[in-house]
MMTF fields as JSON, N, C-alpha, C and O atoms, coordinates in Angstrom:
{
  "mmtfVersion": "1.0.0",
  "mmtfProducer": "UNKNOWN",
  "numBonds": 315,
  "numAtoms": 316,
  "numGroups": 79,
  "numChains": 1,
  "numModels": 1,
  "chainsPerModel": [1],
  "groupsPerChain": [79],
  "chainIdList": ["A"],
  "bondAtomList": [4, 2, 8, 6, 12, 10, 16, 14, 20, 18, 24, 22, 28, 26, 32, 30, 36, 34, 40, 38, 44, 42, 48, 46, 52, 50, 56, 54, 60, 58, 64, 62, 68, 66, 72, 70, 76, 74, 80, 78, 84, 82, 88, 86, 92, 90, 96, 94, 100, 98, 104, 102, 108, 106, 112, 110, 116, 114, 120, 118, 124, 122, 128, 126, 132, 130, 136, 134, 140, 138, 144, 142, 148, 146, 152, 150, 156, 154, 160, 158, 164, 162, 168, 166, 172, 170, 176, 174, 180, 178, 184, 182, 188, 186, 192, 190, 196, 194, 200, 198, 204, 202, 208, 206, 212, 210, 216, 214, 220, 218, 224, 222, 228, 226, 232, 230, 236, 234, 240, 238, 244, 242, 248, 246, 252, 250, 256, 254, 260, 258, 264, 262, 268, 266, 272, 270, 276, 274, 280, 278, 284, 282, 288, 286, 292, 290, 296, 294, 300, 298, 304, 302, 308, 306, 312, 310],
  "bondOrderList": [1, 1, 1, 1, 1, 1, 1, 1, 1, 1, 1, 1, 1, 1, 1, 1, 1, 1, 1, 1, 1, 1, 1, 1, 1, 1, 1, 1, 1, 1, 1, 1, 1, 1, 1, 1, 1, 1, 1, 1, 1, 1, 1, 1, 1, 1, 1, 1, 1, 1, 1, 1, 1, 1, 1, 1, 1, 1, 1, 1, 1, 1, 1, 1, 1, 1, 1, 1, 1, 1, 1, 1, 1, 1, 1, 1, 1, 1],
  "groupList": [{"groupName": "MET", "atomNameList": ["N", "CA", "C", "O"], "elementList": ["N", "C", "C", "O"], "formalChargeList": [0, 0, 0, 0], "bondAtomList": [1, 0, 2, 1, 3, 2], "bondOrderList": [1, 1, 2], "singleLetterCode": "M", "chemCompType": "L-PEPTIDE LINKING"}, {"groupName": "PHE", "atomNameList": ["N", "CA", "C", "O"], "elementList": ["N", "C", "C", "O"], "formalChargeList": [0, 0, 0, 0], "bondAtomList": [1, 0, 2, 1, 3, 2], "bondOrderList": [1, 1, 2], "singleLetterCode": "F", "chemCompType": "L-PEPTIDE LINKING"}, {"groupName": "ALA", "atomNameList": ["N", "CA", "C", "O"], "elementList": ["N", "C", "C", "O"], "formalChargeList": [0, 0, 0, 0], "bondAtomList": [1, 0, 2, 1, 3, 2], "bondOrderList": [1, 1, 2], "singleLetterCode": "A", "chemCompType": "L-PEPTIDE LINKING"}, {"groupName": "HIS", "atomNameList": ["N", "CA", "C", "O"], "elementList": ["N", "C", "C", "O"], "formalChargeList": [0, 0, 0, 0], "bondAtomList": [1, 0, 2, 1, 3, 2], "bondOrderList": [1, 1, 2], "singleLetterCode": "H", "chemCompType": "L-PEPTIDE LINKING"}, {"groupName": "ASP", "atomNameList": ["N", "CA", "C", "O"], "elementList": ["N", "C", "C", "O"], "formalChargeList": [0, 0, 0, 0], "bondAtomList": [1, 0, 2, 1, 3, 2], "bondOrderList": [1, 1, 2], "singleLetterCode": "D", "chemCompType": "L-PEPTIDE LINKING"}, {"groupName": "LEU", "atomNameList": ["N", "CA", "C", "O"], "elementList": ["N", "C", "C", "O"], "formalChargeList": [0, 0, 0, 0], "bondAtomList": [1, 0, 2, 1, 3, 2], "bondOrderList": [1, 1, 2], "singleLetterCode": "L", "chemCompType": "L-PEPTIDE LINKING"}, {"groupName": "VAL", "atomNameList": ["N", "CA", "C", "O"], "elementList": ["N", "C", "C", "O"], "formalChargeList": [0, 0, 0, 0], "bondAtomList": [1, 0, 2, 1, 3, 2], "bondOrderList": [1, 1, 2], "singleLetterCode": "V", "chemCompType": "L-PEPTIDE LINKING"}, {"groupName": "ARG", "atomNameList": ["N", "CA", "C", "O"], "elementList": ["N", "C", "C", "O"], "formalChargeList": [0, 0, 0, 0], "bondAtomList": [1, 0, 2, 1, 3, 2], "bondOrderList": [1, 1, 2], "singleLetterCode": "R", "chemCompType": "L-PEPTIDE LINKING"}, {"groupName": "ILE", "atomNameList": ["N", "CA", "C", "O"], "elementList": ["N", "C", "C", "O"], "formalChargeList": [0, 0, 0, 0], "bondAtomList": [1, 0, 2, 1, 3, 2], "bondOrderList": [1, 1, 2], "singleLetterCode": "I", "chemCompType": "L-PEPTIDE LINKING"}, {"groupName": "PRO", "atomNameList": ["N", "CA", "C", "O"], "elementList": ["N", "C", "C", "O"], "formalChargeList": [0, 0, 0, 0], "bondAtomList": [1, 0, 2, 1, 3, 2], "bondOrderList": [1, 1, 2], "singleLetterCode": "P", "chemCompType": "L-PEPTIDE LINKING"}, {"groupName": "TYR", "atomNameList": ["N", "CA", "C", "O"], "elementList": ["N", "C", "C", "O"], "formalChargeList": [0, 0, 0, 0], "bondAtomList": [1, 0, 2, 1, 3, 2], "bondOrderList": [1, 1, 2], "singleLetterCode": "Y", "chemCompType": "L-PEPTIDE LINKING"}, {"groupName": "THR", "atomNameList": ["N", "CA", "C", "O"], "elementList": ["N", "C", "C", "O"], "formalChargeList": [0, 0, 0, 0], "bondAtomList": [1, 0, 2, 1, 3, 2], "bondOrderList": [1, 1, 2], "singleLetterCode": "T", "chemCompType": "L-PEPTIDE LINKING"}, {"groupName": "GLN", "atomNameList": ["N", "CA", "C", "O"], "elementList": ["N", "C", "C", "O"], "formalChargeList": [0, 0, 0, 0], "bondAtomList": [1, 0, 2, 1, 3, 2], "bondOrderList": [1, 1, 2], "singleLetterCode": "Q", "chemCompType": "L-PEPTIDE LINKING"}, {"groupName": "SER", "atomNameList": ["N", "CA", "C", "O"], "elementList": ["N", "C", "C", "O"], "formalChargeList": [0, 0, 0, 0], "bondAtomList": [1, 0, 2, 1, 3, 2], "bondOrderList": [1, 1, 2], "singleLetterCode": "S", "chemCompType": "L-PEPTIDE LINKING"}, {"groupName": "GLU", "atomNameList": ["N", "CA", "C", "O"], "elementList": ["N", "C", "C", "O"], "formalChargeList": [0, 0, 0, 0], "bondAtomList": [1, 0, 2, 1, 3, 2], "bondOrderList": [1, 1, 2], "singleLetterCode": "E", "chemCompType": "L-PEPTIDE LINKING"}, {"groupName": "TRP", "atomNameList": ["N", "CA", "C", "O"], "elementList": ["N", "C", "C", "O"], "formalChargeList": [0, 0, 0, 0], "bondAtomList": [1, 0, 2, 1, 3, 2], "bondOrderList": [1, 1, 2], "singleLetterCode": "W", "chemCompType": "L-PEPTIDE LINKING"}, {"groupName": "LYS", "atomNameList": ["N", "CA", "C", "O"], "elementList": ["N", "C", "C", "O"], "formalChargeList": [0, 0, 0, 0], "bondAtomList": [1, 0, 2, 1, 3, 2], "bondOrderList": [1, 1, 2], "singleLetterCode": "K", "chemCompType": "L-PEPTIDE LINKING"}, {"groupName": "GLY", "atomNameList": ["N", "CA", "C", "O"], "elementList": ["N", "C", "C", "O"], "formalChargeList": [0, 0, 0, 0], "bondAtomList": [1, 0, 2, 1, 3, 2], "bondOrderList": [1, 1, 2], "singleLetterCode": "G", "chemCompType": "PEPTIDE LINKING"}, {"groupName": "ASN", "atomNameList": ["N", "CA", "C", "O"], "elementList": ["N", "C", "C", "O"], "formalChargeList": [0, 0, 0, 0], "bondAtomList": [1, 0, 2, 1, 3, 2], "bondOrderList": [1, 1, 2], "singleLetterCode": "N", "chemCompType": "L-PEPTIDE LINKING"}],
  "groupTypeList": [0, 1, 2, 2, 2, 2, 3, 0, 4, 5, 6, 7, 5, 2, 8, 9, 7, 7, 6, 10, 11, 12, 13, 3, 8, 4, 10, 6, 6, 14, 0, 8, 5, 14, 6, 15, 16, 3, 7, 4, 17, 8, 9, 17, 0, 7, 5, 11, 10, 14, 2, 9, 1, 5, 7, 3, 1, 11, 2, 3, 5, 14, 9, 5, 9, 6, 2, 6, 2, 5, 18, 13, 4, 13, 13, 8, 11, 2, 7],
  "groupIdList": [1, 2, 3, 4, 5, 6, 7, 8, 9, 10, 11, 12, 13, 14, 15, 16, 17, 18, 19, 20, 21, 22, 23, 24, 25, 26, 27, 28, 29, 30, 31, 32, 33, 34, 35, 36, 37, 38, 39, 40, 41, 42, 43, 44, 45, 46, 47, 48, 49, 50, 51, 52, 53, 54, 55, 56, 57, 58, 59, 60, 61, 62, 63, 64, 65, 66, 67, 68, 69, 70, 71, 72, 73, 74, 75, 76, 77, 78, 79],
  "secStructList": [7, 7, 6, 6, 6, 7, 1, 1, 7, 7, 7, 7, 7, 7, 7, 7, 6, 6, 6, 1, 7, 2, 2, 2, 2, 2, 2, 2, 2, 2, 2, 2, 2, 2, 2, 2, 2, 6, 4, 4, 4, 1, 7, 7, 3, 3, 3, 3, 3, 7, 7, 1, 1, 7, 2, 2, 2, 2, 7, 3, 3, 3, 3, 7, 7, 2, 2, 2, 2, 2, 7, 6, 6, 1, 1, 7, 7, 7, 7],
  "xCoordList": [0.819, 0.0, 0.867, 0.611, 1.901, 2.771, 4.191, 5.123, 4.38, 5.723, 6.588, 7.774, 6.043, 6.844, 7.336, 8.411, 6.579, 6.946, 7.75, 8.275, 7.852, 8.537, 10.045, 10.637, 10.653, 12.106, 12.777, 13.968, 12.026, 12.567, 11.54, 10.334, 12.035, 11.158, 11.21, 12.277, 10.091, 10.038, 9.226, 8.341, 9.537, 8.801, 8.149, 8.792, 6.896, 6.181, 6.105, 5.687, 6.502, 6.444, 5.415, 5.657, 4.276, 3.205, 3.228, 3.18, 3.301, 3.373, 2.204, 2.107, 1.32, 0.193, 0.69, 1.646, 0.042, 0.423, 0.024, -0.931, 0.782, 0.501, 0.436, -0.209, 1.094, 1.089, 2.486, 2.649, 3.494, 4.865, 5.684, 5.449, 6.651, 7.539, 8.741, 8.925, 9.553, 10.775, 11.703, 12.408, 11.696, 12.521, 12.105, 12.962, 10.817, 10.338, 10.839, 11.319, 10.721, 11.137, 12.646, 13.108, 13.416, 14.878, 15.242, 16.156, 14.536, 14.784, 14.488, 15.269, 13.378, 13.015, 14.09, 14.478, 14.567, 15.623, 16.884, 17.508, 17.265, 18.446, 18.292, 19.241, 17.127, 16.91, 16.897, 17.405, 16.335, 16.346, 17.786, 18.143, 18.615, 20.021, 20.765, 21.629, 20.44, 21.063, 20.679, 21.524, 19.412, 18.963, 19.691, 20.126, 19.825, 20.514, 21.977, 22.487, 22.639, 24.041, 24.183, 25.188, 23.207, 23.28, 22.434, 22.131, 22.055, 21.133, 21.633, 20.825, 22.946, 23.462, 23.33, 23.352, 23.194, 23.052, 21.612, 21.358, 20.675, 19.26, 18.668, 18.684, 18.148, 17.633, 16.349, 15.614, 16.105, 14.872, 13.69, 13.857, 12.504, 11.276, 10.421, 10.455, 9.659, 8.745, 7.319, 6.998, 6.479, 5.06, 4.378, 4.372, 3.802, 3.149, 1.623, 0.936, 1.103, -0.346, -0.606, 0.038, -1.54, -1.978, -3.484, -4.044, -4.122, -5.565, -5.87, -5.003, -7.066, -7.402, -7.351, -7.073, -7.619, -7.574, -6.718, -6.71, -6.01, -5.17, -4.239, -4.181, -3.525, -2.698, -1.631, -1.219, -1.173, -0.096, -0.523, 0.335, -1.821, -2.27, -2.314, -2.159, -2.52, -2.699, -1.735, -1.93, -0.713, 0.233, 0.97, 1.255, 1.274, 2.101, 3.411, 3.414, 4.525, 5.853, 6.668, 6.441, 7.626, 8.583, 9.956, 10.049, 11.018, 12.361, 12.73, 12.366, 13.455, 13.964, 15.107, 15.876, 15.23, 16.398, 17.674, 17.67, 18.748, 19.993, 20.483, 20.952, 20.391, 20.856, 20.1, 20.697, 18.803, 18.009, 18.337, 18.471, 18.467, 18.707, 20.061, 20.219, 21.048, 22.384, 22.642, 23.72, 21.693, 21.859, 21.767, 20.705, 22.871, 22.885, 22.125, 21.757, 21.877, 21.142, 19.64, 18.901, 19.179, 17.759, 17.246, 18.013, 15.972, 15.375, 15.058, 14.687, 15.197, 14.965, 16.298, 17.269, 16.355, 17.603, 17.379, 16.239, 18.461, 18.395, 17.983, 17.657, 17.984, 17.659, 16.196, 15.762],
  "yCoordList": [-1.184, 0.0, 1.254, 2.17, 1.321, 2.484, 2.127, 2.85, 1.039, 0.532, 1.569, 1.678, 2.321, 3.294, 4.422, 4.974, 4.764, 5.863, 5.414, 6.252, 4.125, 3.621, 3.807, 3.462, 4.345, 4.516, 3.364, 3.119, 2.652, 1.542, 0.417, 0.659, -0.823, -1.95, -2.187, -2.47, -2.076, -2.215, -3.443, -3.876, -3.991, -5.122, -4.668, -4.041, -4.981, -4.643, -5.896, -6.956, -5.766, -6.871, -6.51, -5.639, -7.177, -6.917, -8.003, -9.193, -7.586, -8.536, -8.258, -7.165, -9.234, -9.025, -8.868, -9.521, -8.019, -7.802, -8.994, -9.717, -9.162, -10.164, -11.596, -12.45, -11.862, -13.216, -13.82, -15.004, -12.997, -13.494, -12.997, -11.909, -13.812, -13.431, -12.681, -12.611, -12.125, -11.44, -12.4, -12.004, -13.644, -14.653, -14.847, -15.036, -14.803, -14.899, -13.707, -13.87, -12.53, -11.311, -11.325, -10.939, -11.762, -11.855, -12.783, -12.488, -13.901, -14.85, -14.214, -14.367, -13.51, -12.847, -11.83, -11.75, -11.063, -10.081, -10.783, -10.324, -11.88, -12.64, -13.113, -13.027, -13.605, -14.106, -12.974, -13.141, -11.844, -10.685, -10.25, -9.921, -10.248, -9.882, -10.893, -10.504, -12.176, -13.198, -12.996, -13.097, -12.715, -12.455, -11.228, -11.229, -10.188, -8.973, -9.274, -8.748, -10.107, -10.457, -11.167, -10.987, -11.961, -12.777, -12.206, -12.917, -10.952, -10.338, -10.389, -10.497, -10.313, -10.336, -11.705, -11.803, -12.76, -14.104, -14.569, -15.693, -13.731, -14.097, -13.558, -12.348, -14.43, -13.958, -13.139, -13.286, -12.287, -11.506, -12.361, -13.474, -11.836, -12.538, -11.609, -10.387, -12.219, -11.479, -11.838, -13.008, -10.835, -11.04, -11.488, -10.755, -12.691, -13.215, -13.143, -13.185, -13.036, -12.91, -12.101, -12.31, -11.193, -10.466, -10.29, -9.957, -10.512, -10.324, -8.821, -8.021, -8.442, -7.019, -6.387, -5.196, -7.188, -6.693, -7.629, -8.838, -7.099, -7.875, -8.825, -10.02, -8.279, -9.098, -9.892, -10.949, -9.413, -10.097, -11.452, -12.281, -11.699, -12.994, -14.074, -15.256, -13.687, -14.68, -14.494, -15.091, -13.689, -13.408, -14.668, -15.543, -14.745, -15.82, -15.19, -14.163, -15.801, -15.278, -16.326, -17.526, -15.859, -16.774, -16.107, -14.881, -16.902, -16.313, -15.609, -16.052, -14.507, -13.819, -14.623, -15.242, -14.624, -15.273, -14.575, -13.363, -15.317, -14.751, -13.617, -12.604, -13.751, -12.706, -11.401, -10.326, -11.482, -10.276, -9.709, -8.496, -10.576, -10.119, -9.437, -8.55, -9.824, -9.26, -8.132, -7.539, -7.819, -6.77, -5.407, -5.033, -4.664, -3.382, -2.298, -1.285, -2.487, -1.489, -1.609, -0.685, -2.727, -2.981, -2.379, -2.207, -2.062, -1.582, -2.753, -2.544, -3.969, -5.163, -5.608, -5.776, -5.798, -6.213, -7.45, -7.843, -8.068, -9.292, -9.027, -9.968, -7.81, -7.521, -7.347, -7.099],
  "zCoordList": [0.0, 0.0, 0.0, -0.782, 0.867, 0.931, 0.533, 0.885, -0.188, -0.499, -1.196, -0.885, -2.113, -2.849, -1.94, -2.173, -0.929, -0.045, 1.173, 1.906, 1.394, 2.595, 2.472, 1.45, 3.503, 3.545, 4.275, 4.083, 5.111, 5.881, 5.924, 5.857, 6.038, 6.306, 7.81, 8.355, 8.471, 9.916, 10.303, 9.565, 11.46, 12.004, 13.297, 14.138, 13.451, 14.685, 15.542, 15.077, 16.765, 17.71, 18.773, 19.609, 18.74, 19.701, 20.769, 20.457, 22.023, 23.14, 24.082, 24.64, 24.261, 25.181, 26.631, 27.048, 27.354, 28.749, 29.622, 29.336, 30.679, 31.722, 31.199, 31.807, 30.083, 29.539, 29.602, 29.9, 29.318, 29.249, 30.428, 30.953, 30.837, 31.94, 31.375, 30.16, 32.263, 31.837, 31.099, 30.171, 31.513, 30.855, 29.394, 28.532, 29.11, 27.729, 26.908, 25.786, 27.472, 26.77, 26.541, 25.468, 27.532, 27.38, 26.233, 25.463, 26.11, 25.03, 23.673, 22.733, 23.567, 22.317, 21.931, 20.765, 22.892, 22.622, 22.128, 21.171, 22.761, 22.325, 20.886, 20.107, 20.524, 19.165, 18.144, 17.035, 18.495, 17.591, 17.334, 16.202, 18.38, 18.214, 17.332, 16.546, 17.453, 16.605, 15.135, 14.246, 14.895, 13.523, 12.976, 11.824, 13.788, 13.358, 12.992, 12.003, 13.778, 13.504, 12.167, 11.479, 11.791, 10.581, 9.444, 8.486, 9.537, 8.575, 7.134, 6.212, 6.92, 5.554, 4.904, 3.677, 5.693, 5.153, 5.04, 4.608, 5.418, 5.378, 4.075, 3.852, 3.215, 1.921, 2.079, 3.055, 1.106, 1.099, 0.682, 0.183, 0.889, 0.522, -0.331, -0.181, -1.224, -2.087, -1.697, -1.488, -1.601, -1.307, -2.592, -3.581, -2.583, -3.788, -3.698, -4.719, -2.491, -2.318, -1.052, -0.024, -1.141, 0.047, -0.008, -1.052, 1.106, 1.202, 1.221, 1.574, 0.852, 0.849, 2.251, 2.391, 3.269, 4.642, 5.481, 5.245, 6.439, 7.359, 6.603, 6.892, 5.644, 4.761, 5.495, 5.017, 6.644, 7.365, 7.92, 8.223, 8.059, 8.57, 7.491, 7.797, 6.248, 5.19, 4.027, 2.968, 4.199, 3.11, 2.69, 3.508, 1.399, 0.863, 0.426, -0.253, 0.813, 0.497, -0.233, -0.079, -1.032, -1.647, -1.589, -1.643, -1.481, -1.4, -2.707, -3.796, -2.569, -3.751, -4.347, -3.611, -5.659, -6.261, -5.789, -5.573, -5.631, -5.115, -5.998, -5.478, -7.309, -8.223, -7.998, -8.05, -7.749, -7.502, -6.134, -5.978, -5.146, -3.782, -3.658, -2.819, -4.47, -4.362, -5.347, -5.321, -6.212, -7.207, -6.529, -6.033, -6.504, -5.805, -6.565, -5.971, -7.878, -8.648, -8.469, -8.812, -7.939, -7.784, -6.485, -5.538, -6.428, -5.182, -4.259, -3.104, -4.747, -3.944, -3.366, -4.104, -2.058, -1.43, -0.597, -0.349, -0.162, 0.623, 2.047, 2.771, 2.468, 3.868, 4.081, 5.206]
}
């Protein structure tokens, strides 16, 4: 919807209150940091299907080809 105007790809992490302990949150933080460390080796994904509403629940994704993901002239990147 706003892909052309987006300057960054962001991830929203929603955590319900009073459900998880501090230990759960610490684990999530550790895993996010691990993903960040290995971000250059994680291939990009292409959205192949999105529902008209709440697309994040039913989206279909496929990995980007390596040649496209590594092409610095393209607006599509591996990150």
